[in-house]
C-alpha positions, 0 to 999 in steps of 0.5 A: 500499500502506498501513502499519498503525500498530500503536502506535495499535492497541495503545493503542486496545486498552489504553485501554478496559481502563484505562477499565473499571478506572477505572469499577469503581474509582470504582463501589466508592468512590462510596458515600463520596461526597456525591453518588454519582449525580452522580459516576457520571454523570460517571465514565460520561461519561468512560469512554464518551469514552475508549472512543470515542476508543479505537475511533477509534484502532483504526480509524485505526491499522488503516487506516494511512497511505500508504507 
């Protein structure tokens, strides 16, 4: 029997929400930047990486560990 790691699952669901909040915050402030295209490319890369990490956390948390 495997025990699910609910902390990892919860963090996995919270991280994309925070990443999207960061993305939309930076989207609203990108117009003040000297290079808005480069800024949004970096922000998109970071947001995508965080969402990918959160999916892995959800998967690992739901698989759990042996008891």
